[in-house]
C-alpha positions in Angstrom: 0.2 0.0 -0.2 2.0 3.6 -1.0 2.1 5.9 1.6 0.0 8.7 0.6 -2.6 6.7 -1.2 -5.9 8.9 -2.1 -9.3 7.1 -1.8 -10.6 6.1 -4.8 -14.0 4.5 -3.6 -17.6 6.7 -3.0 -18.3 3.6 0.0 -19.1 4.5 3.3 -19.0 8.1 2.1 -21.6 8.6 4.1 -21.7 10.6 7.9 -22.6 10.0 11.2 -25.3 12.5 11.2 -26.8 11.5 7.8 -26.9 7.4 9.1 -29.1 9.4 12.1 -31.2 11.2 10.4 -31.7 8.0 8.3 -32.8 5.7 11.5 -34.9 8.7 12.6 -36.8 8.8 8.8 -37.7 5.3 8.9 -38.6 5.3 12.8 -41.5 8.3 11.7 -43.5 6.1 8.4 -41.2 6.5 5.5 -40.1 3.8 3.5 -36.3 2.1 3.3 -36.2 3.2 -0.1 -36.9 6.2 -0.5 -34.4 7.2 2.5 -31.8 5.0 1.1 -32.6 7.3 -1.8 -32.8 10.3 -0.7 -29.5 10.3 1.8 -27.3 8.1 -0.1 -27.5 5.6 1.5 -27.6 1.4 0.9 -30.3 0.0 1.4 -28.4 -2.7 2.7 -26.4 -0.9 5.0 -29.8 0.6 6.8 -32.0 -2.4 7.2 -28.1 -4.0 8.9 -27.8 -0.6 10.9 -31.5 -0.9 11.9 -31.0 -4.3 13.3 -27.7 -3.7 14.9 -29.1 -0.4 16.4 -25.6 1.1 15.2 -25.0 4.2 14.4 -21.4 4.9 13.6 -19.3 5.2 10.7 -17.9 2.5 9.0 -14.3 1.9 8.3 -12.9 0.8 5.7 -9.6 -0.7 4.8 -7.2 -3.2 7.1 -8.4 -3.5 10.3 -6.2 -1.9 13.7 -3.7 -4.2 15.1 -4.8 -3.4 18.7 -8.5 -2.4 20.2 -9.7 1.2 20.5 -9.6 0.6 23.9 -5.9 -0.7 23.9 -4.7 2.4 21.3 -6.6 5.2 24.3 -4.8 3.4 26.7 -1.5 4.3 24.9 -2.3 7.5 24.0 -3.6 8.4 28.4 0.4 7.0 28.6 1.7 9.2 26.2 -0.3 12.3 27.6 1.4 11.5 31.4 4.4 10.9 30.6 4.5 14.5 28.7 3.4 16.2 31.5 5.5 15.4 33.9 8.3 16.1 31.3 9.4 12.1 30.7 7.5 12.4 27.1 8.6 9.6 24.5 9.8 9.6 21.0 8.4 7.9 17.9 11.0 5.4 17.7 10.0 4.4 21.3 6.6 4.5 21.1 6.8 2.3 18.1 9.2 -0.3 20.1 6.5 -0.1 22.5 3.7 -1.5 20.8 6.0 -4.0 19.6 6.8 -5.6 22.7 2.7 -5.5 23.6 1.9 -7.0 20.3 4.6 -9.7 20.9 4.1 -10.2 25.0 0.1 -10.4 24.9 0.1 -12.8 21.4 -0.8 -10.1 19.2 -0.5 -11.3 15.2 1.1 -8.0 13.8 2.8 -6.8 10.5 6.2 -5.4 12.7 8.9 -5.5 11.8 10.5 -8.3 13.7 14.2 -7.7 12.8 14.5 -4.1 14.5 11.7 -5.1 16.8 9.2 -1.9 16.0 6.4 -1.2 14.2 6.7 0.5 10.6 6.8 4.2 10.2 3.2 3.5 8.4 1.2 2.1 10.8 3.1 5.3 13.3 1.0 7.8 11.0 -2.2 6.0 10.7 -1.8 5.7 14.7 -1.5 9.7 14.7 -4.3 10.0 13.0 -6.3 8.3 14.3 -5.7 10.3 17.7 -5.5 13.9 17.1 -5.5 15.1 20.6 -1.3 14.1 19.8 1.2 15.1 17.9 4.5 15.6 17.6 6.3 18.2 19.5 9.9 19.3 20.2 10.0 19.9 23.9 12.0 22.7 26.0 14.8 21.4 28.0 13.7 21.8 31.5 16.2 21.5 34.5 15.3 19.6 37.6 15.3 22.6 39.4 12.6 24.1 37.9 10.6 20.6 37.8 10.8 20.6 41.4 10.4 24.5 42.9 7.7 24.7 40.4 6.0 23.0 42.3 2.1 24.6 44.3 3.4 25.4 47.8 6.0 27.9 46.7 3.1 28.7 44.2 0.7 29.6 46.8 3.4 31.1 48.8 3.9 34.1 46.5 0.6 34.5 45.8 -0.5 34.6 49.2 2.4 37.6 48.8 1.0 39.2 46.7 -2.0 39.1 47.7 -1.0 41.0 51.2 0.6 43.5 49.2 -2.2 44.8 47.3 -4.5 44.4 50.2 -1.7 47.2 51.5 -1.2 49.4 48.9 -3.8 49.2 46.4 -1.6 49.1 43.6 -3.3 50.3 39.7 -1.9 48.5 36.7 0.0 51.3 35.8 2.5 50.8 39.1 2.7 47.3 39.1 6.4 46.0 36.6 7.8 43.1 35.8 11.5 43.1 35.5 13.9 41.1 33.8 17.8 40.4 32.5 18.2 38.5 28.8 21.1 38.5 26.9 22.1 39.2 23.6 25.2 38.2 20.9 26.6 39.4 17.7 26.1 35.7 16.6 22.7 35.3 15.8 20.3 32.0 15.8 19.5 32.1 12.0 16.1 31.1 11.0 15.0 28.1 8.9 15.0 28.2 5.0 15.4 27.6 2.0 17.7 25.2 0.2 18.1 22.5 -3.0 16.1 19.4 -1.4 18.6 16.6 -0.3 21.5 19.3 -0.2 23.7 18.0 2.7 25.6 21.0 4.2 23.4 24.4 4.0 25.0 26.9 5.7 23.8 30.7 6.6 27.1 34.0 6.9 27.5 35.3 10.9 29.6 37.5 12.5 32.0 35.0 14.4 31.8 30.8 15.6 31.2 32.4 18.9 29.4 35.6 20.1 29.6 37.9 22.7 27.1 37.8 25.5 25.3 41.3 26.1 22.8 41.7 29.0 20.1 44.0 28.5 17.6 44.2 32.0 14.1 45.8 30.0 10.7 46.5 32.2 7.4 46.9 31.8 4.1 47.5 33.4 0.9 45.6 33.9 -0.9 48.6 31.3 1.5 47.9 28.7 4.5 50.5 29.6 7.4 49.7 28.4 10.9 51.2 30.6 13.7 52.0 28.4 16.8 49.1 29.2 19.5 48.9 30.2 22.3 47.7 28.5 25.6 45.9 30.1 28.8 45.1 28.0 31.9 43.1 28.3 34.1 45.9 28.6 36.6 48.0 31.2 35.4 51.0 30.0 32.3 53.1 27.8 32.7 54.3 25.3 29.5 56.8 23.2 29.9 54.9 20.1 28.3 51.7 22.4 25.4 54.4 22.4 24.9 54.8 18.9 20.8 54.7 17.1 20.1 53.0 20.3 17.0 53.1 22.1 15.3 56.6 23.7 16.4 57.0 26.9 18.4 54.0 28.0 21.2 53.5 30.1 24.9 52.2 29.3 27.1 50.2 31.6 30.2 48.3 31.4 31.3 45.4 33.9 34.4 42.4 33.3 31.7 39.8 32.2 29.0 42.3 31.0 26.9 40.5 33.7 24.9 42.3 35.9 26.6 43.0 39.9 24.8 44.4 42.8 26.4 48.4 41.9 25.1 47.7 38.1 21.6 47.0 39.8 22.1 50.0 42.2 22.5 52.1 38.6 19.1 50.3 37.3 17.2 51.1 40.4 17.8 54.9 40.2 17.1 54.4 36.1 14.6 53.1 37.2 13.3 55.2 39.5 13.4 58.1 37.6 11.2 56.9 34.7 8.0 56.0 36.7 8.9 58.9 39.1 8.2 56.6 42.4 7.8 58.0 45.7 7.1 56.8 49.4 3.0 58.9 49.4 2.6 56.4 45.8 5.0 53.6 45.3 5.3 51.1 42.8 5.6 47.4 43.4 8.1 45.7 41.6 8.1 41.4 40.8 11.4 40.8 40.0 13.3 37.4 41.1 15.5 36.8 44.0 19.3 37.0 41.9 22.2 37.7 44.7 22.4 40.6 43.1 19.3 41.4 43.9 18.8 41.2 47.4 21.7 43.7 49.0 21.7 46.2 51.8 21.5 49.1 49.4 18.5 47.8 46.8 17.0 47.4 50.2 17.6 51.1 52.1 17.6 52.8 48.3 14.0 50.9 47.5 12.5 51.7 51.2 13.5 55.3 50.4 12.2 55.7 46.9 8.4 53.7 47.6 9.4 50.9 45.8 8.0 47.0 46.9 10.3 44.7 45.6 8.4 41.3 45.7 10.5 38.8 44.6 9.2 35.7 42.5 9.7 31.7 43.5 13.8 29.9 42.5 13.8 28.1 39.2 10.2 29.5 38.4 10.6 32.1 36.3 9.7 30.6 32.8 6.3 30.3 34.0 6.1 33.3 36.8 8.2 35.5 34.7 6.1 38.0 33.0 8.8 39.4 30.5 9.6 35.7 29.8 6.7 34.0 29.3 5.1 36.7 26.9 7.9 39.1 25.6 11.5 37.6 25.1 11.2 34.7 23.0 9.6 36.8 20.1 12.2 39.7 20.4 15.3 37.8 20.6 13.2 36.3 16.6 12.9 39.6 16.6 16.9 40.3 16.8 18.2 37.5 14.9 16.1 38.6 11.9 17.4 41.8 12.1 21.0 40.4 12.3 20.3 39.0 9.4 19.1 42.0 7.6 22.2 44.0 8.4 24.4 40.4 7.7 23.2 40.7 3.9 22.7 44.6 3.6 26.3 44.8 4.3 28.4 42.0 2.8 31.9 41.1 4.6 31.5 43.1 7.5 30.9 41.4 11.0 28.6 43.5 13.9 30.5 43.8 16.5 29.3 45.7 20.0 29.0 48.8 18.7 26.0 48.2 15.9 24.2 46.0 18.8 22.3 48.7 20.6 21.0 49.6 16.9 19.9 46.4 15.8 18.1 46.0 19.4 16.5 49.3 19.2 15.1 48.2 15.4 13.4 45.0 17.1 12.5 46.5 20.1 10.2 49.3 18.8 8.8 46.5 17.0 7.8 43.9 19.3 7.5 46.3 22.6 3.7 46.1 22.7 1.4 47.3 25.3 -1.1 44.0 24.4 2.3 41.8 24.9 2.8 43.2 28.4 -1.4 43.2 29.6 -1.0 39.1 28.6 1.9 38.4 30.0 0.8 39.5 33.7 -2.5 38.2 32.3 -1.3 34.7 31.9 0.9 34.8 35.4 -2.4 35.3 37.1 -0.3 38.4 38.7 -2.9 41.0 37.5 -5.3 40.8 37.6 -4.3 38.6 40.6 -5.7 34.9 39.6 -4.1 31.9 42.3 -6.0 29.6 40.7 -4.0 30.3 36.8 -2.5 27.3 37.5 -3.9 23.6 37.1 -3.3 20.3 38.4 -1.6 19.6 35.0 1.4 21.5 35.6 1.7 20.4 38.8 2.5 16.5 37.9 6.2 16.8 37.6 7.0 17.8 40.7 4.3 16.1 42.5 5.5 13.5 40.4 9.4 13.9 41.9 8.2 14.2 45.3 6.5 11.2 45.6 9.5 9.1 44.0 12.0 10.6 47.0 9.7 9.7 49.4 9.7 6.0 48.6 13.7 6.5 48.3 13.7 7.2 51.9 11.3 5.0 53.3 12.4 1.8 51.3 16.3 1.6 53.7 15.9 -1.5 54.6 18.9 -3.9 56.5 20.9 -6.6 55.5 17.9 -8.8 56.9 15.4 -7.3 55.6 17.3 -7.3 52.0 18.1 -11.3 52.4 14.2 -12.4 52.9 13.0 -9.7 50.1 15.8 -11.2 48.0 13.7 -14.7 49.1 11.2 -13.3 48.5 11.8 -12.4 44.7 13.4 -15.9 43.7 9.5 -17.8 45.3 7.4 -15.4 43.2 10.0 -15.7 40.6 9.9 -19.5 40.2 5.8 -19.1 40.7 5.7 -16.9 38.1 8.1 -19.2 35.8 4.9 -22.0 36.6 2.3 -19.7 35.7 3.7 -18.9 32.0 4.3 -22.9 31.9 1.1 -23.5 33.0 -0.4 -20.6 30.4 1.4 -22.2 27.2 -0.5 -25.4 27.8 -3.5 -23.7 28.6 -3.8 -21.4 25.1 -2.4 -24.1 22.9 -4.6 -26.5 21.2 -4.2 -30.4 21.2 -2.5 -29.6 16.7 0.0 -27.7 19.3 -1.2 -24.0 18.0 -1.7 -20.6 19.9 -5.6 -19.9 21.3 -7.1 -16.4 19.7 -5.9 -14.2 22.0 -9.3 -12.7 23.0 -10.7 -16.3 24.2 -7.6 -15.6 26.7 -8.0 -14.3 30.4 -8.0 -10.4 30.0 -6.0 -10.8 33.0 -2.9 -12.0 31.8 -2.3 -9.3 29.7 0.7 -6.8 29.9 -0.7 -3.1 29.6 1.4 -0.5 28.3 2.3 0.7 31.8 4.4 -1.9 32.8 5.9 -2.0 28.8 7.2 1.8 29.1 10.1 2.9 30.6 8.5 4.7 33.7 10.8 7.3 35.8 10.3 5.9 39.6 12.3 4.9 42.3 16.0 3.4 42.3 17.3 1.5 45.0 20.7 3.8 46.1 19.5 7.2 47.1 21.2 10.3 45.6 23.8 11.8 47.6 22.6 15.2 49.6 25.1 18.4 47.8 26.6 20.0 51.5 25.7 23.2 51.0 25.6 26.2 53.4 22.6 28.8 52.0 19.6 28.8 53.2 16.3 27.8 50.9 14.2 30.6 49.4 10.9 31.1 48.9 9.1 34.3 47.7 9.6 36.9 49.8 8.5 40.9 49.8 11.8 42.2 49.5 11.2 45.6 50.9 10.0 43.8 54.9 11.2 45.5 58.1 12.5 41.5 58.9 14.7 41.7 56.2 17.1 44.5 57.0 18.1 42.6 60.2 19.4 39.6 57.4 20.5 41.9 55.2 22.9 44.2 57.6 24.2 40.7 58.4 24.9 39.7 55.4 27.2 42.8 54.5 28.7 42.3 57.6 30.3 38.8 56.4 30.9 40.2 53.1 33.3 43.4 54.0 35.3 40.7 56.6 35.5 37.8 54.1 36.7 40.8 52.0 38.9 42.4 54.6 40.8 39.0 55.6 40.9 38.8 51.7 43.0 41.8 51.2 45.0 40.4 54.5 46.0 37.1 53.1 46.9 39.3 50.1 48.8 41.8 51.5 51.7 39.1 52.4 54.5 39.8 50.2 56.6 37.4 47.9 59.7 37.5 45.3 59.1 38.9 42.2 60.3 40.2 38.8 58.8 42.8 36.5 59.6 44.5 34.1 57.9 48.0 33.4 56.4 49.4 29.7 59.8 51.6 28.9 61.4 48.4 28.9 62.9 48.7 32.4 63.6 45.9 33.8 63.0 45.9 37.9 64.2 43.5 40.7 61.9 43.5 44.4 63.6 41.8 46.8 62.0 40.7 50.5 64.2 40.2 52.9 62.3 39.0 56.5 63.5 40.5 59.5 62.4 39.2 62.8 58.3 40.5 62.7 58.9 42.9 60.6 58.7 42.7 56.3 60.8 45.0 54.6 60.7 45.3 51.1 64.6 46.3 49.5 63.7 47.6 45.8 67.2 47.2 43.3 68.1 49.8 41.3 66.6 49.2 38.0 68.7 48.3 35.5 68.8 49.7 31.9 68.6 46.7 28.9 69.0 48.0 25.3 67.3 45.7 22.9 67.7 45.9 19.7 65.2 45.0 17.1 64.8 45.5 13.2 62.6 46.8 11.0 61.9 46.7 7.3 60.7 49.9 5.4 59.3 49.6 2.1 60.6 52.2 -0.4 59.9 51.9 -3.7 61.7 48.7 -5.4 63.8 48.8 -2.7 63.8 47.5 1.1 66.2 48.7 3.8 66.7 48.1 7.5 67.8 49.6 10.0 68.2 49.4 14.0 67.3 51.0 16.5 66.8 52.3 20.3 64.2 50.2 21.3 63.6 52.4 24.7 61.9 55.3 22.3 60.8 54.1 19.1 59.1 50.8 21.2 57.5 52.6 22.7 55.8 54.6 19.5 55.4 50.6 18.4 53.4 49.3 21.6 51.2 52.9 21.2 49.9 52.0 18.0 48.6 48.7 18.9 44.9 48.8 19.1 42.3 46.0 20.4 40.8 45.4 17.4 37.6 44.4 19.5 37.0 47.7 22.0 39.1 50.4 19.5 41.4 51.1 22.1 44.3 51.4 23.5 44.5 51.3 27.1 47.2 51.1 30.3 48.7 48.8 32.6 46.3 46.0 31.2 47.3 42.1 29.9 47.6 42.4 26.3 47.3 38.7 24.5 49.2 38.1 20.8 47.0 36.4 18.3 49.3 33.7 17.2 48.6 33.5 13.2 48.5 37.4 12.3 50.3 38.9 15.6 47.8 41.7 16.2 47.5 42.4 19.6 43.8 42.5 22.1 42.8 42.5 25.7 42.8 39.6 27.6 39.4 41.1 29.0 38.0 41.8 26.0 39.0 38.2 24.3 37.5 36.7 27.2 40.1 34.0 26.6 42.4 31.4 29.0 44.0 29.3 25.9 47.8 29.7 25.2 47.6 29.4 21.3 44.8 32.0 21.4 43.2 33.1 18.0 41.7 36.7 16.8 38.3 35.9 14.8 40.0 37.3 11.9 42.4 34.7 11.6 39.8 31.8 12.5 
C-alpha cells in the first residue's frame, strides 16, 4: 500500500449525522428505499444498522493491530509522561507497540528484525488519535521541575495578595523586570535550499559571540521602561550608544553580567522613569538573584517607594511575565534584524557598536502593550488569579516528590534485603510455573496457539508495564552539602529582611578584609616596566617585620629590526628600543574595543600577531587566534 494513498471508492462516504437522520426518518414511517435514495446510503446498510442499532461510521481498509481500548490506553500513557517531562519519542512508541503485541500474543505485521512497528503504523496511529502530535520539547532542568510546586506558588500569591491589599496598586504601578542576553552571533531561522543538499550554511559574525546583558521592564498596563545595556568591557564608549533605544541606559562590567552596583544604577534609572515616591509607591516583581537582594538596594527602595516582591526560585519560566510573553518574540525579531544587517553589508561583522541600533529596531517593533498586559494575565499577577495554574502544571513536581519519599522509606537492613531476595526468587519461580501453565492452556491439541480474545484478560501486559516509566531507584541520591538557605518568594522591602541583609553585608565585608590581609603577604617577583626597564623586587623577612628592598633598575638596551618599504628597494635599520618600541606599543589598538588602554594584559594572536585586551577576548587559551584568522 503506498504511503500517500488517495481514495477512489465511494463506499461508506456517508457521515454519522446522515445515518442518524436516516434512521429517524425510517422510524417516522418513511420507507427504506426512499430514505436510501434521499440520504445516499445503501439500503442493505440501513437494514443492517436498524437491526444492530449502530449509527457509527463504517471503517474501510485493514483493521488496526490493537483494539480501540488498547490504543486509548497508549494515548493516555503518552500524555501522562509528557506532562511529567519524560515524554516518548516516535521510535520508543514503535518499540513499545512491538513489545506489547509480542507479550500479548497479538498477530501483527511489525518489523521483527528491528523489533519495532513501522512508520506507516505510526502515521496511522497519529491519524486515529488527533489529540497527540509530534512536538519539540523545551529543555527544563530538575531545579525548575522541583521548584515549581503548589506550595511555592501558593506562598507567592499569598505575599502578592497581602501587598495588593496594603497598597492598592493600579496596573500602571505594577512592574516586572528581568535580564536577558543578546549576542553579536545570531541564531538563523529556517531557510529554503535545494532538496537533498547535505550542508546548508548561513553567514554569521563569528563562531562564538559575546553576550551583552539587557535589562527590560514593563507594567501591567503596557508601559515599557527604557532598557539597560551591560557590555563586557572595562570602559564605556559613546559609540556604544549610537542609535540605541530612546532613554536607554548603558553600563559596563568585566563579564557583561549584572552585579550589585549595576543593579543600584538601574534602580536609579527605574525610579526616574516611573517617578516613584513613598506617597505613590510602585510594585516591582523580580527574581531573587543575589545581585538584587542587597542592603543598598533595600535602603534605596525603602527611601524611594519601591516595593519589591520576589518570585519563587527557578520558576521564572512560568511566573515571570517578561519570560512568558516578551523575550522569545524579541529574540526572534533581533535575530531577523541581524540577518538583515549581514545581508545588506556583505563582508562586515556585527560588533558591539552595532548592537544597540539592531536591538532598537527589534525592540520598537515587539514592545507592544498587548504583550505586557497578556504577560501579567497568564502568570496570574494582574488581575490576580491564584488558580491560573492547574493540577497538570504541578504533576512533574509531585511525581518527583513521590519518588523521593519512596526512596527515603525504602531503606532496608541486611535481614530485610535477604528476606526480600528470597521472596523475589519464590515469586520468580511461581511466575515461571504460571507461564508454563498458560502456554499449555493457550495451545490446542495440534499445538497451535489460541486467539487472544479467548485468553483471560487478567493475563494481559499493559502499556504502563512495558514503558520505561520514572520510578524510585534502590540507592538514595547523595545530598550536597551547602551553606545556602533555601529561598522562597518574599516581600524583599519588608522590615524583617533588614537585619538579615545587614548580617549578610557584615559577613561580606569581613571576608573581603581577610582576603586583603592574605594578599598583603610579600612575595619575590620580577616585573618588566612599560618603558623597557627591568627591575627586581627582593623581599627580606627580619624577625616580625617585613621589609621591601628594591634593587636598582638596570637599563636593558635591546635592538630590533624593522623593514621600511620604499619604491623598488628594502632597507633595514637598527634603533634603540626605549623610545621607538614605546611608539610601536602605542600604535597597537585592540580590535575588539578599538582602544589603547594602559596597565592591562594584552594577548597576541599566534597567526597574524595582532594584540588584543585579555579582558575583551575573554579567553584563557595560550594559542589564541583572533576572529579575523578563524
